[in-house]
C-alpha positions as CSV (number, residue, x, y, z in Angstrom):
1,M,24.1,73.1,14.7
2,Y,22.5,71.8,17.9
3,V,22.9,68.2,19.1
4,D,21.3,66.0,21.7
5,E,20.7,62.3,22.2
6,S,18.1,59.8,23.3
7,K,19.2,56.5,24.8
8,R,15.8,54.9,25.2
9,H,15.0,52.0,22.9
10,A,17.9,52.8,20.6
11,Y,20.8,55.3,20.7
12,V,19.7,58.3,18.6
13,L,21.6,61.5,18.2
14,A,19.8,64.4,16.5
15,A,21.6,67.3,14.9
16,V,19.5,70.3,14.0
17,I,20.7,73.2,11.8
18,V,19.3,76.6,12.6
19,V,20.1,79.3,10.0
20,P,21.9,82.2,11.8
21,S,19.2,84.7,10.7
22,D,16.5,82.5,12.3
23,V,18.2,81.9,15.6
24,D,16.6,84.7,17.6
25,Q,13.1,84.0,16.3
26,V,13.4,80.2,17.0
27,R,14.9,80.8,20.4
28,R,12.1,83.3,21.2
29,R,9.4,80.7,20.2
30,L,11.0,78.0,22.3
31,R,11.0,80.3,25.3
32,E,7.3,80.9,24.7
33,L,6.8,77.2,24.7
34,T,8.6,76.8,28.0
35,P,6.1,77.0,31.0
36,P,6.8,79.7,33.6
37,G,9.1,78.3,36.3
38,Q,10.3,75.5,34.1
39,P,13.9,76.0,33.2
40,R,13.8,74.1,29.9
41,I,11.8,71.9,27.6
42,H,12.7,68.2,28.2
43,M,10.5,65.7,26.5
44,K,10.9,62.8,28.9
45,A,9.6,65.1,31.7
46,E,6.6,66.4,29.7
47,K,3.0,65.0,29.9
48,T,1.7,63.3,26.7
49,A,-0.6,66.1,25.6
50,R,2.3,68.6,25.9
51,Q,4.6,66.2,24.0
52,H,2.1,66.2,21.1
53,M,1.9,70.0,21.2
54,L,5.7,70.4,21.3
55,V,6.2,68.1,18.3
56,S,3.5,70.0,16.3
57,A,5.0,73.4,17.3
58,L,8.4,72.2,16.1
59,V,7.1,71.1,12.7
60,D,5.7,74.6,12.3
61,L,9.2,76.0,12.8
62,E,10.4,74.4,9.5
63,I,13.8,73.4,10.8
64,C,15.7,70.5,9.4
65,A,17.5,67.7,11.2
66,T,19.7,64.7,10.6
67,V,19.2,61.7,12.8
68,Y,22.2,59.5,13.6
69,Q,21.2,56.0,14.9
70,A,23.8,53.7,16.3
71,D,23.7,50.0,15.5
72,S,23.7,48.4,18.9
73,A,25.2,45.2,17.5
74,R,28.3,47.1,16.2
75,H,28.6,49.5,19.1
76,R,28.1,47.8,22.5
77,T,28.0,50.7,24.9
78,D,26.5,54.2,24.9
79,I,30.0,55.6,24.9
80,A,30.8,53.7,21.7
81,R,27.5,54.6,20.1
82,R,28.0,58.3,20.9
83,H,31.5,58.2,19.5
84,A,30.3,56.5,16.3
85,C,27.5,59.1,15.8
86,L,29.9,62.0,16.4
87,A,32.5,60.5,14.1
88,Q,29.9,60.5,11.3
89,L,28.4,63.9,12.2
90,V,31.6,65.9,12.1
91,P,32.6,65.1,8.5
92,D,28.9,65.5,7.5
93,I,28.8,69.1,8.8
94,A,32.3,70.1,7.8
95,G,31.9,73.1,5.5
96,R,28.1,73.3,6.3
97,A,28.3,74.6,9.9
98,D,30.8,76.6,11.8
99,H,29.3,76.2,15.3
100,L,28.4,73.0,17.0
101,V,26.5,73.1,20.4
102,L,26.1,69.8,22.3
103,E,24.0,69.4,25.3
104,S,26.3,69.3,28.3
105,D,26.6,66.1,30.3
106,Q,29.5,66.3,32.7
107,T,30.0,62.5,32.5
108,Q,30.9,62.8,28.8
109,D,31.9,66.4,28.0
110,A,35.7,65.9,28.5
111,R,35.6,62.7,26.3
112,D,33.7,64.6,23.7
113,R,36.2,67.4,23.6
114,R,39.1,64.9,23.2
115,D,37.2,63.0,20.5
116,L,36.2,66.2,18.7
117,I,39.8,67.4,18.5
118,E,40.7,64.3,16.5
119,M,37.4,64.2,14.5
120,T,37.6,67.9,13.4
121,R,41.3,67.4,12.5
122,A,40.5,64.3,10.4
123,A,37.5,66.1,8.7
124,G,39.7,69.1,7.8
125,C,37.6,71.6,9.8
126,R,39.7,71.9,13.0
127,D,40.2,75.6,12.5
128,I,36.7,76.3,11.3
129,L,34.3,74.4,13.4
130,V,33.8,75.8,16.9
131,Y,32.2,73.3,19.4
132,E,31.0,73.7,22.9
133,H,28.8,72.0,25.5
134,M,25.9,74.0,27.0
135,S,23.1,73.4,29.3
136,A,19.6,73.3,27.8
137,A,18.5,75.7,30.5
138,V,21.0,78.2,29.1
139,E,20.5,77.5,25.4
140,P,16.8,77.0,24.5
141,L,17.7,75.8,21.0
142,L,18.9,72.5,22.5
143,A,15.2,71.7,22.9
144,L,15.1,71.1,19.1
145,P,17.3,68.0,19.0
146,D,15.9,66.8,22.3
147,I,12.4,66.7,20.9
148,I,13.5,65.2,17.6
149,A,15.7,62.5,19.2
150,W,13.0,61.7,21.7
151,A,10.3,61.3,19.1
152,W,12.5,59.4,16.7
153,A,13.6,56.9,19.4
154,R,9.9,56.3,20.3
155,G,9.2,55.2,16.8
156,D,5.7,54.6,15.2
157,D,3.4,57.5,15.4
158,W,6.0,59.8,17.1
159,R,8.4,59.2,14.3
160,R,5.7,59.8,11.7
161,R,4.9,63.2,13.4
162,I,8.5,64.3,13.4
163,A,9.4,62.9,10.0
164,P,8.8,66.2,8.1
165,L,11.8,67.7,10.0
166,V,14.2,64.8,9.4
167,E,16.2,65.4,6.2
168,R,18.3,62.3,6.6
169,V,18.8,59.2,8.8
170,V,22.3,57.8,9.1
171,V,22.8,54.4,10.7
172,V,26.3,54.0,12.0
């Protein structure tokens, strides 16, 4: 399971499951899509034509994602929104995934680790679910939730384009 967020327009956290037998193939495809000299795919830094191409390429990969969208009226800060999304994500994936990779952000990694200790304990998967923070430059699969969260947060046509990959939307 690979997780990233978008904070533009609305707080959206995308969680993408990649079947272990597909990891190498999907990782290889994402590396092919990353231009030479560019350390990673990051949608907010891409030009519009490339954004369209990346979304289309993702749809061809036939992956599946869950989008967690935080209600800004209930959760006033991005910290509270992230916490609410993760608090729903952990029980949702308990028993479905054994490895959770979150895109690293040094401003929130320590808080995530503290929260995830409690969340995995409450969900009964503390000893089963391994979680870690990684840089998207190191783990290409983190481009998957980046693209999905970005497109979902943009709404309208972008959301329509990415919709075939979104198995479920959870509003928290």
